[in-house]
N, C-alpha and C positions, 0 to 999 in steps of 0.2 A: 088675398093677393099673394102670389108666390114670386119671390125674388130670385133671379138667376145670377149666380156669383161665380167668380173664379175661385180657385182653391185659396189663394192668399186673402181674398175678400171674405171668404167663408171662415177662415181661421181667425180673421180680425173680428168679425161679428161675434164669434164664439166667446171672445174675451169679455163681451158686454152682456150677453143674454143667452139663455138656452134657446135652441132652434129645433124645428121639426123638419125632417127631410125624408124622402123616399129611401127605402133600404138600398144600400150600395156597399157590397162587400169590399170593393177596392178602396173606397173612401174610409171604411172602418179600419182597414189595415194601415192605410196611410196616416190616419190620425193617431194610431197606436194607443198607448196606455196613459197618455198625458191628458186624456179627457174621460168623462163619464158618459157611457152610452146606455140608452134604454131601448129595448126592442119593440116597445109600443107605448102609446100615450097612457094606457092604463097602468103599465108598470111604473111610469114616471109619476102618475097621480098617487099610486100607493106609496111610493118612496117619499113624496112630499108630505103625506099625511102621517107618516111614522113619527114617533117621538125623537128617534135618533137624528141628529143633524146630518144633512147630506154633505158629501165631500165638496170642498171648495175648489172645484175644477170646472173648466168649460164643459158644457153639457149638450149632448145631441140626443134627440128622441127620433128614432127611426120609425117610419110608418110603412104599412104595406103599400105597394105601388098603386093599387086601385082603391085604397082606403080614403074616404072623405073625412076630413077633420071635423069632429063634432064641435058645436058652438062653444062648449065649455073649455076648449083648448085654443080658441081663436086669439087669445092674448099672446100666444107664442108665435114668433115669426116663422113662416113656412118658406123654405128656400130650396132652390135647385143649385147643385154645384157642378161645374163643367169639368171637374177633374177627370183626366184621361190617363190611366196608368201606363198605356202604351206609348205615351209621349213623356213619361217621367223617368229619367235615368235612375232615380233612387228606388224605383219599383223592382229593379233587379235584385237588390239585397233584401227588400221586403218580401219578395216572392219566396226566397229561400228560407228566411226566418219564419214565415207564417204558412209554409207550404201545406202542412198537415191540417192546420186550422182552416185554410181556404178549402181544402178537400172535403171538410165536413160542414161548411157554411151553407145555409139556404140561399137559393137564387144564384148559386154559382153553377153554371152548366159544366158538367164533368163528363169526361170520356166514358167512364165505366157506366154511366147512366144513359148514354145515347141510345142503346137498344130500348130502354124503357120509354124515353122521349118519343122515339119513332113509333113504337107499338101504340102508345097512348094517342099519338096524333092520328094514326090509322083508325083507331077505335072511335075517336071523336068526330072525324071528318068523313068516315065511311067511303073511301075512294074505291074505284074499280082497279086502279093501277097504283102499286106502292113501289117506289124506286129508291134504292139505297146505294150511294156511290161513295167509295173510299179512295182517296188520292194518296199515293205513297210518297209522303214528304211534302208538306205545305204548311207554312206558318200563317197564323192569323194576320200578322202584320204584313205579309206578302200577298194576301188574297186580293185579287183585283175586284174591288167593290163596284166599279162601273157596271151599269146595266142591271144591278140588283138593288132593291130598296135597302137602305142602310140597316133598318131594323130587322131585315130578314137574315142578316149575317151576324151571328153571335160569337163571341170568344168562348172557346171550349177548353177547359183546363185538362191537360193530360195528367190524370191523377194516378200516376204510376211511372214506370220507367219509360222514357221517350225513345223506344226502339221499335222497329217494324213488327217483330213477332208479337210482342206484348200488346202494342197498340191495336193491331188488327184483331187480335183475339178479344180484347175488351170491346171493340166496336160491334162484333157480330153477336157477342153475348153468350151466356150459358144459363138457361137453354138458348139455343140459336134463334135469331130473329125468324128464320124460315119456319122453324118448328112452331113458334108462338103464333105466327100469322096463319099457318096451316089450320090451327085450331079455331081460327076466326074466319075461315072460309076461303083463304087464299091457297087453293089446292094446286093451281098452276104456278110454275116458277121458271125463271131463266137466269142463268149466271154467266158472267163474262169475266175472263181472266187472261192474263198473259202466260199463265202456266196451266198445265193439266194436272190430273190426279197424282202424277209421279212426284210433284212438288208437295212436301209434307204440309207446309203452311197453307197452300191452296186447297189441299184436301180437307183441312180443318175449317177454313173459311167458308167452304161450300159444302159443309156437312149436310147430309140429307138430299143434296142435289144429285139426280141420276146422271149417268153418262150423257144421255141425250139433252139434259137440261143445262149442263155446264159446257160452255163453248169457249174454246181457246181462240183468242183473237190476236191479230198483229197490230191493230190500231183502233182508235175510237170510232173511226168511220164505219167499221163493221158493226159496232153496236147500234149506231144510228140507222144503218141499212136494215137491221133486224126489225126496228120499229116500223119502217116503211113496209116491210113484207108481211108483218103479222097483222091480222085483223082481231085485235084484242077486244073481246066482249065480256069475258068472264074475269072474275077477280084474279089478278096476277101479281106475283112478287118478283121484282127484277133487282138483282144484286150485281154491282159492277165494281171491279177494281181497276183503277186507272193509274198509270205511272205518273209520278209527280217530279219533284226535284231531287229525290233521294239518290238515285243512281248517278245523276250528274254531279252531285256533291262529293261522291266517294271515288269516282274514277272517270276523269275526263282530261284529255291531254291539254286542251286550251280552256281558258276561263269559260264556264258554261254561259250560254246566252240566256241569262235568267229572265229578262223582260220578255223575250220571245217565247220562252217556255210558259210563262205566266199567261201571256196573251192566248196561247194555244189552249191552255186549260179553260180559260174564260170562254173562248169560242166554243169549245166542246159542250160546256155546261149550258150556254145560251142556246145552242142548236138542239140539245136534248130537251130543254124546256119547250122550244118551238115544236118539236116532234110530239111531245105529250099534249100540248094545247090543240094541235091539229087533229089528234085522235078524237077530241071532243068527248072525253069521258073524265069523270072526276079522278084526280090523281094527287098523290103526296110524293114529293121528292126531297130527300135529305142528301146533302153533299158534305163530307167532312174528310179528315185526314188522320193518319196513324200517329204522326208526330210532326214537329216543325224542323227547320234547318237553321243552325247557327253558322252563318257564313264567316269566312276568315277575315273579311274586311270589317266585320263587326266585333272582332275580339277587342276587349278594352286595352288601353295603353299600359295598364299594370298587369298584363297577362303573365301568369307563372306557368312555365313548361317544366315538367319534372323529368322529361327524357328517360322514361322507363323502358323503352324498347318497343317490341311488337305487341302492344296491348291496346284495348279499346281507348279511345281518346278521352271520353267523358265520364266513365263510370268504372267501379270496381265490383267484382263478384264477391260473395261472402268469403270464399276460400282464399282470396287474395289478401295480401298484407296491406291494409289501409294505414298509411302514415298517421301517427297520433295527432300531428298538427292539423290534419285535414278534418278530423272527425266532427269538429264543431262548425265547420264551414259549409258542408254540403247537406244532402238530404238522404236519409236511410229509408228504403222501401221495404218494409218487413215482409210484405206478401211475396216479393220476388227475391229477397236477400241480396239486394243490389244497393250500392251507395253511389249516388249521383253527385257530380261536382258542380260548384257554382260557375258563373260565367267567367270568373277570374282565373280558374285553374284547369290545366290540361295535362294528362298523363304523358303525352308526347306531342311533338310537332307534327303538323300535317305533311303528308308526302307531296311530291311535286304535282301529282295528279289528283290530289284531294283539295276541295275548295270549301268544304263545310263539314259539319259533324252534328251528331245528336246523341242523346243518351244522358245528358246532364239536365240540370234545372236552370232554365233561363226563360225570358219572355219569348225568345225566338223558338226554342225547342218545345216549351211546355204549353203553348197556346196554339190551338188549331182552329180553323173556321168551322162553324156549323151553319150551313145554308139550308133554309127551309122554304120550300115553294109549294103552294097549294093551288090547285086548279080544278 
């Protein structure tokens, strides 16, 4: 029997007995170093059988999500914990403190691994149509879950700087998804972007797409119309970049109509899924984002503005002078030589036309949705 417990109930029972629970990286970070954790029942058994005494601390034995507890561990209570990091204010500081640890933890969906997840899903399901959609600026906590099964939308950690150029490059991968799928029989491809080849980032995102395969569009309706016109019968890879909330957060005269914009994103995704199902061919669809948005109304009450002038709001480049007092507060990204600030610190105040920002490390900026639909 498995008991379903709140975090407080879970912490209370830990004071009385070791427990087994499915692996949960967020829970491991929340529990911290005040407990002893084992990565498997076997590891726990070996520790018990050693001559050295075990630490006198609460003990958690993590098990694989699909692992069935053997009868010789039945004496240990098996529990589920309803802990949700995205509803826990303390998780903001935990995210910064354990950022690099989370980036290396198993079972944490990471942005840099999304190309692998996508290609592996294509290999395992063998679809005729593989569709990859990147939204420019969309937080996991803002994603409109309605109309999608909850378990089809996963939190994906932006395991690098939460800016557009870096996020989008991580998402298409190196080698590029299009190259990897070409080797697997997806010789036909179509790309949709708001920019053409003259935009350096678009040129990188649609590397290997010919002029005829990359289509500049003014709206998502043109993408949907393409699916109506094409009679797809051969393996085809479709890559789409859709505007999200990024542009509205940076430059908009009035407060952006956030809920309306989110509804429009949801409507486009739902319509795309409907189009794919009507084609009546096997498909895989991934939808994700390059980074999230930290909106100004979510700045904490203890916000520190450093008023440094015309600089990025949420990060420092290597060549810039990072104040010594900040070095222990944020996250250094060695691959990019960028230092990201925590949710409490900002290099400058937002302009009158700015409503949000990104580039730092926070739940809003560093977690994006990863929607997976198979048909």
